N, C-alpha and C positions, 0 to 999 in steps of 0.2 A: 473529458468529461463533461456533459453538456449540463450546468446546475439550473438549467431554468428551469428543469424536469421537477426540482426539489424545491420551488419555490413554495407548492400549496403545503409541504411538510415540515418547513419549518417557522417558526415567530418570523413574523415582517423586522426585526430588528436582525436576532442571527441571519436571515438570509439577507441581510443588505452589507455587513459587517462579512460575511463568508463571499459573498461576490466581489464587492471590494479587494477582498486578501487573496483571492481566486486571481483577479484582474492583476494586481501588482504583480504576483509571481509570474504571469504569461508575460506582462511587458519586461521582466526582468530577464527572464530566458530568454526572450526575443532579443534585446540587448546585446545579452552574452555569447549568445550565438552569431548573430549579426557582426560583431567584434569580434570574434573567432576567428569565422571565416576571412575577411577582410585584412585581418590580421595575418592568416597562412599566405593568402594570395598577395600580399606584400612581401610577405617573409620569402617567399617561393620565387618570385620578382627577383628581388635584391640580390639571393641567391646565385642566381643565374647571371646575373649582371657581374657579381663579385669573380665567380668562376669565371666569365669570358676574359674578366679585365686581367686576372691571376694570370690564365692562359697566353692572353699575349705580351705578358711582359715577363714569364718566363722565356717566351717563345724569343722575345727581343734582346734576352741578357744570355741566349744558349744555355738554360738551365732547365732542368728536369724534374724537382724535386721542389715542393714550396717551401722544406723545412731550409733550404738552400738560402732564403729568403726571410729567415729570423729576424734579423739585424736591420732590415729594411723599414724605417719609419712607415712607408705607407702600408706596406703589407699589415703590421703592427697594427695602426689602425683599422685596417677591413677586418680584423680578429676581432678587435673590439665592436665592431658594428653587429657582427656574426653572435658574437656573446650575447651582446646587450638585445638583438631581435629573437636568441632563443629564451633569454631570460621572461621577455615579455607574452610571448607564445604561453609558457607555462603559468602567468600570472590572469589570462585572457581562460586558461581550459581549466583553471582553479575557482574561478568568478561561473562559469559554465556550469562545475558540478553542484557548487555550492547551490546554486539559483536552481537545479532539476533536483537537488535533493530535498530543501527545503516545500519543490512542488510537490513532490513523493510524498513526503510528511503530511501536508495538506489534506490531499486526498484520502490518504492512510484514514485521517482525522473524519474526517467527512464520512467515510463510508461506515467506520465505527458508531458515528451518531445517527445514520442511516437504519444502519443495521440492527443498534436498541432500539429503534423507534419502532419499527417494523416485528421485533421479537414480542413487544408489550404490547402494539398493538391485538397482535395475533392470540399472543395468550388469554387476552383478558376475554379473550369471546368463548369463555370454557369455563367453566368452575371447577376447578381442579384441587384434588385432594390436598395439594401441594406444589404449588406452582414452580417451588424452587426445585424439586426434583427434576419436574418437565422441564424447566429452561436448563439444567445442568446435562442434561441430555440432549437437548434440541439443539442448542447454540455453539457444540463444536462440529456439528454438521453444516451447518450454514457455510456459505462459499457465493462468491463474485464470481458471475459468467459476465462477464464485461461491464453494464450498469443494472445487471438483474441478479438480485439474490434470491438464491436456488438454494433447496433442501437436500440431500442426498442421503438415502436413507441406509440403514444398515446392509442390504444387500446393494449397496451401489447404485440404487435408481435415483435419477435426480427430479425435482417437482418443484413448485412455488411454495413457500413456506407454509402456506395456509391450507394444502392440499397434503402436506408432510403431515402435519398437527392434526389433520381432519384423520389422515391414516392411521397416524398413531392412536387417536384415542378409538377406532374402530376396532382394533387389533387391542385394544388396552382398555376398555372401557371403565375397569376399576381406578383408572387414575382420576374418573368424575366423582363430584359430591353427590349429583344427584342421581342416583342409585336406588332399584327398589329397594326394600328391605330384606337383610338378609343375601345382597349381593354382591361384599365386598372385594378384597383381592382374596383371588385364588388361595385356599391351606388359611384362612383367617377368620373361617368361619363368621364371615360378613361384616367382621371388626376391621379399621385399620389399622396399619401397623403402629411400632412406638414410633409416638410422636414425640416423645421426649428427646433432652440435649439440645445442643446447639444446632446452628446452621447444617452445620456440613455434617455431624451426626445424624439429623434429621434425614438429610440427602442420601447418605450411605445405607440407612435402615429401610427406607424409603425405595430405593431405587434399588436393593436387593430384592426385596417383595414383588416389586412390580417389573423388575427388567431381569432378575435372575445375576445382576450384578452390582457392584457400587457406580454410582454415577458421579464421582467424585474422581474418577483415574482416566 
């Protein structure tokens, strides 16, 4: 993800901290990947060398099974080497997985911040009867398509967040405060739905009036 595109969207100190964090994660991931790759190559070469040596010893001794050499000190040492290499590979793999997980968490946090900022900016352009209701309806329909945040309508049609919000307002103008006198919610005779209760009660009540269902589910 090219975070330079986010420079204008974040505060300078937030962007600087994010840039440093992402750079550190990339460096850790690259180092772990390089170490893991080099470790696999070295392990493969060592295994091939040990297998060739083992076959040579077995042939010289007239043996056919490695188990027949269990008591041989040299083979015991070779097996210890193999176990050490296997343990090293596991440690490298864990390092790589940890670095990848941390990078993914940082990206998810960044996307959450950008999503919140984009939603706040788009909602601020309209004077809604109750912003919480619209936000509860819009937010679950936002998805990331690569680096683009898109809105997916109830019909499954993708669009930009602003276009999706404009379409919602056009289809349900009663969501806005600046209605002509008497042009309230259909069936409410010009009055707004019950605004009493807590935030979730208001979202549920107004959601049923505007959308015909609760937006809290």
